[in-house]
C-alpha atoms as an extended CHARMM CRD file, in Angstrom:
* protein
*
       263  EXT
         1         1  MET       CA            185.7570000000       89.8810000000       56.9690000000  PROA      1               0.0000000000
         2         2  PRO       CA            183.3010000000       89.4800000000       59.6410000000  PROA      2               0.0000000000
         3         3  LEU       CA            181.2140000000       92.1290000000       59.2110000000  PROA      3               0.0000000000
         4         4  VAL       CA            179.8080000000       90.8870000000       55.8220000000  PROA      4               0.0000000000
         5         5  SER       CA            177.8490000000       87.8910000000       57.6950000000  PROA      5               0.0000000000
         6         6  SER       CA            177.0590000000       90.2470000000       60.8870000000  PROA      6               0.0000000000
         7         7  PRO       CA            173.7590000000       91.2250000000       61.0740000000  PROA      7               0.0000000000
         8         8  PHE       CA            173.7720000000       95.5380000000       61.7920000000  PROA      8               0.0000000000
         9         9  PHE       CA            171.4450000000       96.7080000000       64.0240000000  PROA      9               0.0000000000
        10        10  ASP       CA            171.1520000000      100.4400000000       62.9480000000  PROA      10              0.0000000000
        11        11  SER       CA            171.3290000000      102.4630000000       66.2490000000  PROA      11              0.0000000000
        12        12  CYS       CA            170.6390000000      105.8690000000       64.8040000000  PROA      12              0.0000000000
        13        13  THR       CA            168.0410000000      106.8230000000       62.0860000000  PROA      13              0.0000000000
        14        14  HSD       CA            165.5970000000      109.5160000000       61.5750000000  PROA      14              0.0000000000
        15        15  PRO       CA            162.9950000000      108.7150000000       59.3930000000  PROA      15              0.0000000000
        16        16  THR       CA            160.2290000000      111.7370000000       59.1090000000  PROA      16              0.0000000000
        17        17  LEU       CA            156.4970000000      110.8380000000       58.4840000000  PROA      17              0.0000000000
        18        18  ASN       CA            156.4310000000      113.4250000000       55.6990000000  PROA      18              0.0000000000
        19        19  GLY       CA            160.0330000000      112.9980000000       54.3650000000  PROA      19              0.0000000000
        20        20  ASP       CA            160.7990000000      116.3630000000       55.4710000000  PROA      20              0.0000000000
        21        21  TRP       CA            164.3740000000      116.9550000000       57.1690000000  PROA      21              0.0000000000
        22        22  THR       CA            166.0660000000      120.0510000000       58.6530000000  PROA      22              0.0000000000
        23        23  ASN       CA            167.2180000000      123.3320000000       57.1230000000  PROA      23              0.0000000000
        24        24  GLY       CA            165.3030000000      121.8740000000       54.4190000000  PROA      24              0.0000000000
        25        25  GLY       CA            167.3430000000      118.6570000000       53.2680000000  PROA      25              0.0000000000
        26        26  PRO       CA            166.6460000000      116.1590000000       51.8700000000  PROA      26              0.0000000000
        27        27  GLY       CA            165.3210000000      113.2680000000       54.1940000000  PROA      27              0.0000000000
        28        28  LEU       CA            164.5020000000      109.9570000000       55.0270000000  PROA      28              0.0000000000
        29        29  THR       CA            160.5190000000      108.3450000000       54.6180000000  PROA      29              0.0000000000
        30        30  PHE       CA            159.7470000000      104.8510000000       56.7710000000  PROA      30              0.0000000000
        31        31  ARG       CA            159.0820000000      103.4590000000       52.8510000000  PROA      31              0.0000000000
        32        32  ASP       CA            162.7930000000      104.8110000000       52.0280000000  PROA      32              0.0000000000
        33        33  LEU       CA            164.0140000000      102.6950000000       55.9040000000  PROA      33              0.0000000000
        34        34  ALA       CA            162.4470000000       99.5880000000       54.6200000000  PROA      34              0.0000000000
        35        35  GLN       CA            164.1790000000       99.8440000000       51.1250000000  PROA      35              0.0000000000
        36        36  ILE       CA            167.5650000000      100.3860000000       53.2220000000  PROA      36              0.0000000000
        37        37  ARG       CA            166.6630000000       96.9370000000       55.2250000000  PROA      37              0.0000000000
        38        38  GLN       CA            165.2430000000       95.2870000000       51.5590000000  PROA      38              0.0000000000
        39        39  THR       CA            169.2160000000       95.7730000000       50.6540000000  PROA      39              0.0000000000
        40        40  ILE       CA            171.3140000000       94.9440000000       53.6440000000  PROA      40              0.0000000000
        41        41  PRO       CA            171.3160000000       91.4010000000       54.8290000000  PROA      41              0.0000000000
        42        42  GLY       CA            170.0650000000       91.4220000000       58.7780000000  PROA      42              0.0000000000
        43        43  TYR       CA            170.1070000000       94.8940000000       58.5370000000  PROA      43              0.0000000000
        44        44  SER       CA            167.4180000000       96.5150000000       61.5720000000  PROA      44              0.0000000000
        45        45  ALA       CA            166.8000000000       99.4660000000       63.4360000000  PROA      45              0.0000000000
        46        46  LEU       CA            165.8940000000      102.1040000000       65.9220000000  PROA      46              0.0000000000
        47        47  ALA       CA            163.7630000000      104.9540000000       64.1310000000  PROA      47              0.0000000000
        48        48  ILE       CA            163.7790000000      107.6080000000       66.0950000000  PROA      48              0.0000000000
        49        49  GLY       CA            161.2640000000      110.9270000000       66.1910000000  PROA      49              0.0000000000
        50        50  LEU       CA            163.2190000000      114.4330000000       67.0300000000  PROA      50              0.0000000000
        51        51  PRO       CA            160.7060000000      116.9280000000       67.9970000000  PROA      51              0.0000000000
        52        52  GLY       CA            159.1180000000      119.3990000000       65.3250000000  PROA      52              0.0000000000
        53        53  VAL       CA            160.3710000000      117.6740000000       61.9840000000  PROA      53              0.0000000000
        54        54  GLY       CA            159.2230000000      116.2950000000       59.1510000000  PROA      54              0.0000000000
        55        55  GLY       CA            155.9140000000      116.4560000000       61.1350000000  PROA      55              0.0000000000
        56        56  TYR       CA            156.3740000000      114.3500000000       64.2760000000  PROA      56              0.0000000000
        57        57  SER       CA            153.7920000000      113.5940000000       66.1640000000  PROA      57              0.0000000000
        58        58  HSD       CA            154.2710000000      110.5250000000       68.3970000000  PROA      58              0.0000000000
        59        59  ARG       CA            151.0070000000      108.9540000000       67.9210000000  PROA      59              0.0000000000
        60        60  GLU       CA            151.6080000000      109.2290000000       63.8760000000  PROA      60              0.0000000000
        61        61  PHE       CA            155.0270000000      107.8760000000       64.5510000000  PROA      61              0.0000000000
        62        62  LYS       CA            154.9880000000      104.7940000000       66.5810000000  PROA      62              0.0000000000
        63        63  ARG       CA            151.9910000000      103.7920000000       63.5120000000  PROA      63              0.0000000000
        64        64  GLU       CA            154.3920000000      103.6450000000       60.7220000000  PROA      64              0.0000000000
        65        65  CYS       CA            157.2000000000      102.3640000000       62.7950000000  PROA      65              0.0000000000
        66        66  ASP       CA            154.6710000000       99.2080000000       63.6760000000  PROA      66              0.0000000000
        67        67  ILE       CA            153.6130000000       99.2640000000       60.1850000000  PROA      67              0.0000000000
        68        68  TRP       CA            157.0870000000       99.0850000000       58.4940000000  PROA      68              0.0000000000
        69        69  GLY       CA            158.3760000000       97.0010000000       61.3010000000  PROA      69              0.0000000000
        70        70  PHE       CA            161.0990000000       99.0740000000       63.2860000000  PROA      70              0.0000000000
        71        71  THR       CA            161.8590000000       99.9840000000       66.7490000000  PROA      71              0.0000000000
        72        72  GLY       CA            160.5750000000      103.5180000000       67.4990000000  PROA      72              0.0000000000
        73        73  ILE       CA            162.1660000000      106.3210000000       69.9050000000  PROA      73              0.0000000000
        74        74  ALA       CA            159.6010000000      109.1000000000       70.7260000000  PROA      74              0.0000000000
        75        75  ALA       CA            160.9820000000      112.4970000000       70.2860000000  PROA      75              0.0000000000
        76        76  VAL       CA            160.6170000000      114.4900000000       74.2510000000  PROA      76              0.0000000000
        77        77  THR       CA            158.9280000000      116.8980000000       72.6400000000  PROA      77              0.0000000000
        78        78  THR       CA            158.6710000000      119.3500000000       76.2040000000  PROA      78              0.0000000000
        79        79  LEU       CA            160.4000000000      119.7090000000       79.1290000000  PROA      79              0.0000000000
        80        80  GLU       CA            158.3780000000      121.5160000000       81.6580000000  PROA      80              0.0000000000
        81        81  ASP       CA            157.3030000000      118.8300000000       84.5500000000  PROA      81              0.0000000000
        82        82  THR       CA            153.9500000000      118.5510000000       84.3850000000  PROA      82              0.0000000000
        83        83  PRO       CA            153.5690000000      118.4170000000       80.4760000000  PROA      83              0.0000000000
        84        84  MET       CA            156.6390000000      115.9220000000       80.2650000000  PROA      84              0.0000000000
        85        85  GLU       CA            154.8280000000      113.9450000000       82.3240000000  PROA      85              0.0000000000
        86        86  ARG       CA            151.5820000000      114.1640000000       80.6790000000  PROA      86              0.0000000000
        87        87  GLU       CA            153.9080000000      113.3530000000       76.9730000000  PROA      87              0.0000000000
        88        88  PHE       CA            155.5500000000      110.1070000000       78.8830000000  PROA      88              0.0000000000
        89        89  ASN       CA            152.6120000000      108.4240000000       79.8440000000  PROA      89              0.0000000000
        90        90  GLU       CA            151.6490000000      108.7840000000       76.2850000000  PROA      90              0.0000000000
        91        91  ILE       CA            154.7420000000      107.4020000000       75.1430000000  PROA      91              0.0000000000
        92        92  VAL       CA            154.1370000000      104.2450000000       77.1330000000  PROA      92              0.0000000000
        93        93  GLU       CA            150.4420000000      103.6420000000       75.9060000000  PROA      93              0.0000000000
        94        94  LEU       CA            152.1040000000      103.8200000000       72.7160000000  PROA      94              0.0000000000
        95        95  GLY       CA            154.0710000000      101.1730000000       73.5130000000  PROA      95              0.0000000000
        96        96  PHE       CA            157.2110000000      102.9210000000       72.8350000000  PROA      96              0.0000000000
        97        97  ARG       CA            160.5170000000      101.1120000000       74.1920000000  PROA      97              0.0000000000
        98        98  GLY       CA            162.9290000000      104.5070000000       74.1540000000  PROA      98              0.0000000000
        99        99  VAL       CA            162.5190000000      108.1820000000       74.4940000000  PROA      99              0.0000000000
       100       100  LYS       CA            165.6370000000      110.9950000000       72.4220000000  PROA      100             0.0000000000
       101       101  VAL       CA            166.8200000000      113.7780000000       74.4830000000  PROA      101             0.0000000000
       102       102  HSD       CA            167.6080000000      116.5850000000       71.9470000000  PROA      102             0.0000000000
       103       103  PRO       CA            168.7020000000      119.3200000000       73.5170000000  PROA      103             0.0000000000
       104       104  ARG       CA            169.3820000000      121.5990000000       70.4590000000  PROA      104             0.0000000000
       105       105  LEU       CA            166.3900000000      120.7440000000       68.9380000000  PROA      105             0.0000000000
       106       106  LEU       CA            164.4480000000      121.4470000000       72.0570000000  PROA      106             0.0000000000
       107       107  LYS       CA            165.9740000000      124.6960000000       72.3600000000  PROA      107             0.0000000000
       108       108  ARG       CA            167.6140000000      123.4600000000       76.0020000000  PROA      108             0.0000000000
       109       109  ASN       CA            171.1520000000      123.4050000000       74.8750000000  PROA      109             0.0000000000
       110       110  THR       CA            172.5940000000      125.9530000000       77.2620000000  PROA      110             0.0000000000
       111       111  ASP       CA            171.6330000000      124.0030000000       80.3940000000  PROA      111             0.0000000000
       112       112  ILE       CA            171.0430000000      120.7000000000       80.4570000000  PROA      112             0.0000000000
       113       113  SER       CA            170.4280000000      120.4590000000       84.1650000000  PROA      113             0.0000000000
       114       114  TYR       CA            166.9330000000      119.1220000000       83.2850000000  PROA      114             0.0000000000
       115       115  LEU       CA            168.3030000000      115.0740000000       82.5400000000  PROA      115             0.0000000000
       116       116  SER       CA            167.6860000000      113.9500000000       86.2960000000  PROA      116             0.0000000000
       117       117  LYS       CA            163.9400000000      114.5040000000       85.6990000000  PROA      117             0.0000000000
       118       118  VAL       CA            163.7780000000      113.0500000000       81.8980000000  PROA      118             0.0000000000
       119       119  PHE       CA            166.0050000000      110.2210000000       84.3860000000  PROA      119             0.0000000000
       120       120  SER       CA            163.8850000000      109.4030000000       86.1240000000  PROA      120             0.0000000000
       121       121  LEU       CA            160.5930000000      109.2830000000       83.7630000000  PROA      121             0.0000000000
       122       122  CYS       CA            162.3930000000      106.4760000000       81.8440000000  PROA      122             0.0000000000
       123       123  ASP       CA            163.9220000000      105.1110000000       85.1820000000  PROA      123             0.0000000000
       124       124  LYS       CA            160.1290000000      104.4950000000       86.9030000000  PROA      124             0.0000000000
       125       125  PHE       CA            158.9480000000      103.3380000000       83.2030000000  PROA      125             0.0000000000
       126       126  ASP       CA            161.7090000000      101.4570000000       82.1450000000  PROA      126             0.0000000000
       127       127  LEU       CA            162.4710000000      103.2490000000       79.2810000000  PROA      127             0.0000000000
       128       128  VAL       CA            165.7110000000      103.7690000000       77.6670000000  PROA      128             0.0000000000
       129       129  CYS       CA            167.1420000000      106.8340000000       77.0230000000  PROA      129             0.0000000000
       130       130  LEU       CA            168.6480000000      108.0880000000       74.2730000000  PROA      130             0.0000000000
       131       131  LEU       CA            170.7250000000      111.7910000000       74.5470000000  PROA      131             0.0000000000
       132       132  CYS       CA            172.1600000000      113.7070000000       71.8590000000  PROA      132             0.0000000000
       133       133  THR       CA            175.6330000000      114.3210000000       72.9110000000  PROA      133             0.0000000000
       134       134  TYR       CA            176.7150000000      117.1720000000       69.9640000000  PROA      134             0.0000000000
       135       135  GLU       CA            177.3290000000      120.2760000000       71.3960000000  PROA      135             0.0000000000
       136       136  ALA       CA            177.8350000000      122.5890000000       69.2880000000  PROA      136             0.0000000000
       137       137  ASP       CA            175.2340000000      125.0210000000       68.5680000000  PROA      137             0.0000000000
       138       138  ARG       CA            174.6450000000      129.0820000000       67.2320000000  PROA      138             0.0000000000
       139       139  PRO       CA            176.6960000000      131.6420000000       69.2950000000  PROA      139             0.0000000000
       140       140  GLY       CA            173.6520000000      132.4920000000       71.6640000000  PROA      140             0.0000000000
       141       141  SER       CA            172.5640000000      128.5710000000       72.0050000000  PROA      141             0.0000000000
       142       142  LEU       CA            176.1970000000      127.0880000000       73.0610000000  PROA      142             0.0000000000
       143       143  PRO       CA            176.2140000000      125.4360000000       76.8960000000  PROA      143             0.0000000000
       144       144  SER       CA            176.9660000000      127.6330000000       79.8040000000  PROA      144             0.0000000000
       145       145  SER       CA            178.5460000000      124.3900000000       81.7450000000  PROA      145             0.0000000000
       146       146  ASP       CA            180.1520000000      121.5210000000       80.4860000000  PROA      146             0.0000000000
       147       147  PRO       CA            177.1020000000      118.7680000000       79.8250000000  PROA      147             0.0000000000
       148       148  PHE       CA            179.9610000000      116.6920000000       80.6060000000  PROA      148             0.0000000000
       149       149  TYR       CA            179.6580000000      116.8840000000       84.5210000000  PROA      149             0.0000000000
       150       150  GLN       CA            175.8920000000      117.9210000000       84.2650000000  PROA      150             0.0000000000
       151       151  LEU       CA            175.3490000000      113.9820000000       82.3160000000  PROA      151             0.0000000000
       152       152  CYS       CA            177.5690000000      112.8980000000       85.5590000000  PROA      152             0.0000000000
       153       153  ASN       CA            175.6880000000      114.6560000000       88.0850000000  PROA      153             0.0000000000
       154       154  ALA       CA            171.8030000000      113.2880000000       86.2150000000  PROA      154             0.0000000000
       155       155  LEU       CA            174.0720000000      109.9170000000       86.5190000000  PROA      155             0.0000000000
       156       156  ASN       CA            174.6140000000      110.1620000000       90.0900000000  PROA      156             0.0000000000
       157       157  GLU       CA            171.2520000000      111.0400000000       90.9720000000  PROA      157             0.0000000000
       158       158  VAL       CA            169.3790000000      108.3910000000       88.8300000000  PROA      158             0.0000000000
       159       159  PRO       CA            172.1550000000      105.5550000000       88.0540000000  PROA      159             0.0000000000
       160       160  ASN       CA            169.6700000000      102.9620000000       86.5970000000  PROA      160             0.0000000000
       161       161  VAL       CA            169.0230000000      104.4590000000       83.9920000000  PROA      161             0.0000000000
       162       162  ARG       CA            169.4880000000      102.5880000000       80.8640000000  PROA      162             0.0000000000
       163       163  LEU       CA            171.2170000000      105.5390000000       78.4140000000  PROA      163             0.0000000000
       164       164  ILE       CA            172.4490000000      105.1140000000       75.0530000000  PROA      164             0.0000000000
       165       165  LEU       CA            175.0130000000      108.4360000000       74.5680000000  PROA      165             0.0000000000
       166       166  MET       CA            174.6440000000      109.5790000000       70.9180000000  PROA      166             0.0000000000
       167       167  HSD       CA            177.5070000000      110.1200000000       68.6090000000  PROA      167             0.0000000000
       168       168  GLY       CA            179.4390000000      109.4230000000       72.0270000000  PROA      168             0.0000000000
       169       169  GLY       CA            180.2830000000      112.9920000000       72.8360000000  PROA      169             0.0000000000
       170       170  GLY       CA            181.9160000000      113.5580000000       69.3320000000  PROA      170             0.0000000000
       171       171  PRO       CA            185.5180000000      115.3920000000       69.8650000000  PROA      171             0.0000000000
       172       172  ARG       CA            185.2530000000      113.7320000000       73.4610000000  PROA      172             0.0000000000
       173       173  LEU       CA            184.5900000000      110.0350000000       72.6520000000  PROA      173             0.0000000000
       174       174  SER       CA            187.3020000000      109.3130000000       74.8420000000  PROA      174             0.0000000000
       175       175  GLN       CA            186.2830000000      110.9710000000       78.0900000000  PROA      175             0.0000000000
       176       176  PHE       CA            182.2020000000      109.8070000000       77.0500000000  PROA      176             0.0000000000
       177       177  ALA       CA            182.7440000000      106.4900000000       76.7350000000  PROA      177             0.0000000000
       178       178  SER       CA            184.5290000000      106.0650000000       79.6910000000  PROA      178             0.0000000000
       179       179  LEU       CA            181.3020000000      106.5490000000       81.6240000000  PROA      179             0.0000000000
       180       180  ALA       CA            180.8930000000      102.8520000000       79.8540000000  PROA      180             0.0000000000
       181       181  ARG       CA            183.0700000000      101.7490000000       81.0550000000  PROA      181             0.0000000000
       182       182  HSD       CA            181.8670000000      101.1130000000       84.6540000000  PROA      182             0.0000000000
       183       183  SER       CA            178.2810000000      100.2640000000       83.9740000000  PROA      183             0.0000000000
       184       184  ASP       CA            176.6660000000       97.8680000000       81.9890000000  PROA      184             0.0000000000
       185       185  ARG       CA            173.8210000000       99.9570000000       81.5670000000  PROA      185             0.0000000000
       186       186  ILE       CA            175.2050000000      103.0930000000       79.4510000000  PROA      186             0.0000000000
       187       187  LEU       CA            175.8840000000      102.7790000000       75.7550000000  PROA      187             0.0000000000
       188       188  ILE       CA            177.8690000000      104.7720000000       73.2720000000  PROA      188             0.0000000000
       189       189  ASP       CA            177.0510000000      105.3480000000       69.8240000000  PROA      189             0.0000000000
       190       190  LEU       CA            179.3180000000      105.7710000000       67.0290000000  PROA      190             0.0000000000
       191       191  SER       CA            177.0710000000      107.5250000000       64.4980000000  PROA      191             0.0000000000
       192       192  PHE       CA            178.4190000000      110.9300000000       62.8730000000  PROA      192             0.0000000000
       193       193  THR       CA            181.1300000000      110.7860000000       65.0840000000  PROA      193             0.0000000000
       194       194  ILE       CA            182.7930000000      107.5570000000       62.8570000000  PROA      194             0.0000000000
       195       195  MET       CA            181.8650000000      109.3430000000       60.3880000000  PROA      195             0.0000000000
       196       196  ASP       CA            182.1770000000      113.0670000000       60.9300000000  PROA      196             0.0000000000
       197       197  GLN       CA            185.8140000000      114.5080000000       59.0760000000  PROA      197             0.0000000000
       198       198  PRO       CA            187.7110000000      110.9310000000       59.8580000000  PROA      198             0.0000000000
       199       199  THR       CA            191.0500000000      111.6340000000       61.5360000000  PROA      199             0.0000000000
       200       200  ALA       CA            194.1580000000      109.0200000000       62.2220000000  PROA      200             0.0000000000
       201       201  ASN       CA            193.6960000000      109.3940000000       65.7440000000  PROA      201             0.0000000000
       202       202  LEU       CA            189.7660000000      109.4760000000       65.6040000000  PROA      202             0.0000000000
       203       203  ASP       CA            190.1240000000      106.0320000000       63.7190000000  PROA      203             0.0000000000
       204       204  ALA       CA            192.7130000000      105.3130000000       66.7220000000  PROA      204             0.0000000000
       205       205  THR       CA            190.3460000000      105.9320000000       69.3920000000  PROA      205             0.0000000000
       206       206  ILE       CA            187.3550000000      104.3670000000       67.5410000000  PROA      206             0.0000000000
       207       207  GLN       CA            189.3910000000      101.1160000000       66.8950000000  PROA      207             0.0000000000
       208       208  ASP       CA            190.9070000000      100.7490000000       70.7470000000  PROA      208             0.0000000000
       209       209  LEU       CA            187.4180000000      101.4590000000       71.7250000000  PROA      209             0.0000000000
       210       210  MET       CA            186.3460000000       98.3710000000       69.6040000000  PROA      210             0.0000000000
       211       211  VAL       CA            188.8450000000       96.2560000000       71.4000000000  PROA      211             0.0000000000
       212       212  ARG       CA            188.5000000000       97.1110000000       74.7400000000  PROA      212             0.0000000000
       213       213  LEU       CA            185.1530000000       98.0100000000       74.9850000000  PROA      213             0.0000000000
       214       214  ASP       CA            183.4870000000       96.1910000000       72.6980000000  PROA      214             0.0000000000
       215       215  GLN       CA            180.1490000000       95.1960000000       74.4630000000  PROA      215             0.0000000000
       216       216  ARG       CA            179.5200000000       99.0640000000       75.3880000000  PROA      216             0.0000000000
       217       217  LEU       CA            179.5900000000       99.8730000000       72.0100000000  PROA      217             0.0000000000
       218       218  CYS       CA            176.7220000000      100.4730000000       69.3220000000  PROA      218             0.0000000000
       219       219  ILE       CA            177.0370000000      102.2110000000       65.7500000000  PROA      219             0.0000000000
       220       220  GLY       CA            174.1950000000      103.7330000000       63.6710000000  PROA      220             0.0000000000
       221       221  SER       CA            174.0970000000      105.4750000000       60.0210000000  PROA      221             0.0000000000
       222       222  ASP       CA            172.6640000000      108.8420000000       61.2450000000  PROA      222             0.0000000000
       223       223  SER       CA            170.8860000000      109.2150000000       57.8130000000  PROA      223             0.0000000000
       224       224  PRO       CA            169.3730000000      110.8330000000       56.4200000000  PROA      224             0.0000000000
       225       225  GLU       CA            172.7730000000      112.4000000000       57.5580000000  PROA      225             0.0000000000
       226       226  PHE       CA            174.6720000000      109.2490000000       56.2340000000  PROA      226             0.0000000000
       227       227  GLY       CA            174.1110000000      106.2140000000       54.4900000000  PROA      227             0.0000000000
       228       228  ALA       CA            173.8590000000      102.3640000000       55.7740000000  PROA      228             0.0000000000
       229       229  PRO       CA            176.2330000000      101.5550000000       53.0040000000  PROA      229             0.0000000000
       230       230  GLN       CA            178.6340000000      104.5510000000       54.0590000000  PROA      230             0.0000000000
       231       231  VAL       CA            178.8520000000      103.4060000000       57.3170000000  PROA      231             0.0000000000
       232       232  ILE       CA            179.3970000000       99.5880000000       56.5690000000  PROA      232             0.0000000000
       233       233  GLN       CA            182.1570000000      100.9680000000       54.1500000000  PROA      233             0.0000000000
       234       234  ARG       CA            183.6530000000      102.6380000000       56.8290000000  PROA      234             0.0000000000
       235       235  ILE       CA            183.8400000000      100.2680000000       59.3280000000  PROA      235             0.0000000000
       236       236  ASN       CA            185.1070000000       97.5820000000       57.1870000000  PROA      236             0.0000000000
       237       237  GLY       CA            188.0380000000      100.5570000000       56.7860000000  PROA      237             0.0000000000
       238       238  LEU       CA            187.9990000000       99.9800000000       60.9060000000  PROA      238             0.0000000000
       239       239  ALA       CA            187.3670000000       96.5780000000       61.5840000000  PROA      239             0.0000000000
       240       240  ASN       CA            189.9520000000       94.4880000000       59.9390000000  PROA      240             0.0000000000
       241       241  ASN       CA            191.7860000000       93.4600000000       62.9470000000  PROA      241             0.0000000000
       242       242  ILE       CA            188.6990000000       93.1870000000       65.8650000000  PROA      242             0.0000000000
       243       243  GLU       CA            187.5940000000       89.6100000000       66.0160000000  PROA      243             0.0000000000
       244       244  ALA       CA            183.8010000000       88.4870000000       64.8060000000  PROA      244             0.0000000000
       245       245  ARG       CA            182.4650000000       87.7300000000       67.7970000000  PROA      245             0.0000000000
       246       246  LYS       CA            182.9970000000       91.3900000000       69.4230000000  PROA      246             0.0000000000
       247       247  LEU       CA            182.0160000000       92.9090000000       66.1800000000  PROA      247             0.0000000000
       248       248  ASN       CA            178.8340000000       90.9480000000       66.4570000000  PROA      248             0.0000000000
       249       249  ASN       CA            178.5450000000       92.8030000000       69.9240000000  PROA      249             0.0000000000
       250       250  ILE       CA            179.5900000000       96.2900000000       68.4720000000  PROA      250             0.0000000000
       251       251  LEU       CA            176.8720000000       95.9600000000       65.5850000000  PROA      251             0.0000000000
       252       252  SER       CA            173.7640000000       94.2770000000       67.1170000000  PROA      252             0.0000000000
       253       253  ASN       CA            173.8760000000       92.3490000000       70.3780000000  PROA      253             0.0000000000
       254       254  ASN       CA            174.7640000000       95.6250000000       72.5330000000  PROA      254             0.0000000000
       255       255  LEU       CA            171.6730000000       97.2830000000       71.4250000000  PROA      255             0.0000000000
       256       256  LEU       CA            169.5910000000       93.5350000000       71.2670000000  PROA      256             0.0000000000
       257       257  SER       CA            170.4640000000       93.9200000000       75.0530000000  PROA      257             0.0000000000
       258       258  PHE       CA            168.4240000000       96.9700000000       75.1310000000  PROA      258             0.0000000000
       259       259  PHE       CA            165.7420000000       96.6780000000       72.7710000000  PROA      259             0.0000000000
       260       260  PRO       CA            165.3630000000       92.3940000000       73.0140000000  PROA      260             0.0000000000
       261       261  PRO       CA            162.9090000000       91.2880000000       70.4050000000  PROA      261             0.0000000000
       262       262  LYS       CA            159.1560000000       90.9740000000       71.5320000000  PROA      262             0.0000000000
       263       263  THR       CA            158.1110000000       87.5530000000       71.7830000000  PROA      263             0.0000000000
């Protein structure tokens, strides 16, 4: 099976500074993530900060990323124009290479028209933008307009942003994946979605994308929600007929093109 010898660049991990996780669940520390790397040959990961989770702060999170050797992604913690500009300056000064926008944790899930501002700052500072596309939330916090078309509006305004659509739009995977068909600056991340309630229809969609859109996909564990070994086992079940070259693109090469090793 090609995956056994393929490096796995995990596009979605969430180590926290204090090991705490959302809703009081068990979290993932940087030491835990380093242990995963020891047990899986060729494993590397994006370490993604989340606003208000696990004692997050830009400086401390970047320090831990550097100590443990993971590519750090800063959490966007404010969406107000002037504070956001100051925050991006700090993120760049600390040496982050990307930012994560998480509308639900920012309590701005109902309207994501702020995306064009975020994309503009990412484009200005040459940062990769990771956008959570998981739309479900509690009544009162649900999207009041279609996030897909608000995303399209932002991309029309800032077409050159390098963007990773985290979770690939969930049940709207095919629709969100259509954006990547026409841009080599967009990746579709399959974390969470690939593991959440697998169905025959979902499997067929993912397999089709692996064959026809292999240069636009990446896969993450979404740890601590799911473990990397679980995800690898799932990929093994889906990738029986996928060429090794395409699988290498999906598991590492595409993400490496966005985050090339520093020389």
